[in-house]
N, C-alpha and C positions, 0 to 999 in steps of 0.2 A: 797229459800233464804240461802245464805252462810254467817254464822256469822264470824265476825272479833274479834279474841281474841288477845290482844296486850301483848307481853312479855315485862315486865318492868325490866329485868335483867340489861340492859345497863344503865338505870336510877340509879339503885343501885350501879353499878360499878363506875359511876361518883361521886356519893355521897361518896363512900368509899375511894376515892382518897384523900380526905381531912377530917379533923376532922369536926364534926358538922353535919348538916342536910340539906345541899344544893347540889343538888335539893332535895326537900321534896318528898320522894318516895310515901308517903301516899296521899299527895295532888295530885300528878301526876296521881295516880291510879284513884282517884275520878274524876279528870278533864277528863281523857280519857273516862270514862263512860259518862260524861256529853257531850263530843264531839261526842259520838255515838258508841264507842267501845261496843261490846256485850259480852265481856269477858276480864278478866285479867289473864295472865299466869305468873307464876314464876317457876324458876328452881334452887332451892337451892342446892349448891354443898358442899361437905365435908369441903373445905377450906373457905367457906363463902366469896369468893372474890367479890361477888355481892349481891345477896339476902342472908340475914342472917336468921338463924332459928328463931331468935327473931322477925323478920318482919312478920312471917306467921300469928300468932294469931291477930296481929293488922290489917293486910290486910283482914283476914277472917271477922273481925267485920265491916270493911268499905265497902268491895266490895258488890254491890247490883245486879250485873249482874251474870255472870258465873265465878266462881273462879276455876282455873285449876292449879294444882301443878304437875310439871314434875320432874322426877328424877329416879335414879337407886334404886331399892327396897332393900336397905340395911335395917337392923333392925332399925337404927337410923332414916332413912328416913320414914319408915313405921310408926314408933311411932309418928313422927311429923304429918304425914297425918291423921292417925287415931284419933289423939287428936283434930285436927282442921276440919276434915270432909269437904273437898272442894266438889264442885259439880262434879268435874272430877279429876281423877289422871291419868296422862300419864306416863307410865313406859318406860324408855329408858335404853339401855344396856351400859351406859357409865362406863368405868373403872375409878377409882379415878385419878384425875389430868388431865383428858382429857380437851383440850381447848374448844371444842364444840361437840355436838352430830353429829357424822358423819357416822353412820351405823344403820341399823335396827336390831331388835331381830332375832336370829335364833330360831324361835318358835318350830321347830322340835326337836332341841337339848335340849332346855330349857322348853319344854312343861309342864312337871310335876311341876317344880319350879314356873312357871308363873301361872299355875292353882291354886296352893296353895296360892300365893300372891293375886290373883284376888278374890278368895273366901273370904279371910280375909277382903278385901276392900268392897266387896259386902255385907258382914254381917253388915257393918256400913252404907249401903245405898249409897256408893260412886260409881259413874259411872267410868268405866276403859277404857282406850285407850292404845293400844300397838304401839310403834314406830316401823315401819316395812317398808321393801322395796317391790316394786311391783312384787311379785313373787307368782304365784297361789298356789304353795305348802306351802309357808309360811302362806298365808291367810287361807288355809284349816287347818293348824296346829293351827293358832291363834284362829279359831272358836272353836276348841276343848278345849282351855284353859278357855273358858267362857267369854272372853272379850266382852264388848259391842261395842267398836269401834276400829278402827285401825287409826294410823296417818302415812300417807305416808311420808317417808323421801325424800324430794324433791331436795336435793342437786344436784344429777345427772341431773335432769331436768333443773335446773337453769344454770348449767355449759354448757349445750348444746343448750339452748334456742336460743341464738342470732344467732348461726350458722345454726340450722335446727330445728325450733319449732316443726314441725310435728314428726320428729324422736324423739325428746326429750320427747314428751308427750306420745308417742305410748304405751310404757310398762305400764304407769300409767293408761291410758284409758282402756286397756285390763284388768288390775288388778282390776280397779274399777267395771267392769262388774261382775267379780268373787265375789268381796266383796258384791255387791248388791244381787247376787244370794244366798250368804251365810247369808244374813241379818245382815251384819256387817256395822255399821255406819262408814262414811269416814271423817276423818280430814286430814289435810296436813300442813306441815311446814318445813322450813329450806331454806333460801336464796330466798324465794319468795319476789318480789318487784314490784314497779310500772311498770316495763317494761315487766315482765313475768307473772304476776298474772292473768290478764284477760284471756289470752289464756289457761292457766291451768284450770281455772274455767269453761270455755266454753267446755272443752273436758273431764271433769270428771263428770259423771252423779251422782247426789245426793251427791254432796260435801257439808257436813254439816257445817264445820268450818275450818278456817285457823288460825294458830298461827304465828304471825309475830312480831319480835322484832328489831333485828339489823338494817334491812333496813328501817323500819318505823321510828325509833328514829334518824337514820342518815338523812333521808329525812326531818325530822322535824327541823333540824338545818337550812335548807334553806326555808322551806315553813311554819314553825310554826306548833305546835302540832295539833291544831284544824283543820287547812286546810289539814294537812297530813292525819289525820283520815278520813276526808271527801273524800279525793282522793282515798284512799284504798277502802272505802265503795262503792264508785261509780263503781269501777271495779268489785265488787262482786255482786252488785244488778242490 
């Protein structure tokens, strides 16, 4: 069974566009769980343009499924994570000011740095996932860092899916076999949606979790939040 973790950054972005608390980020997180989401993901950025650092302890107290915090492991970010102890921390190589995550870690180049960060997180009992591209060498280097899981950056898959699904998923399917051999748990995220999710899931052995935000929240404008969560879960189960 592949779990659905919903990234609520876009809900926070809408909230922050006006003063006040509409939509209520915290209520939406609870509603998503009630509707069937098996996790809540947040990605606080330094400029706090969507999720604010102050949101994290409130969400930590409310989320009853899996709480996943994504971000670049700056000292400020790590302090936030270590203080709030989510179930999972997904490390992404985003430089400050980037619009969205659009590349995976170079685990060969940053192996020592990542190993030190992961050790700090493990000391607090936090599971770690590394945002990564489907490359066997990178997976082997990720294994050396001590990470528990990897999260495939699926932007390239989504970009090619409509034209050639088989070609689009090929590198990910091969990399998933390597990850399984290395005993690395597999997560995935970025641009997965109602059109491409099912095919990806069917071709990735032992896919544990997908993190979806932008597409799911956009779909909810048409289908409603409860229906949309059910639609995504149907594709995964």
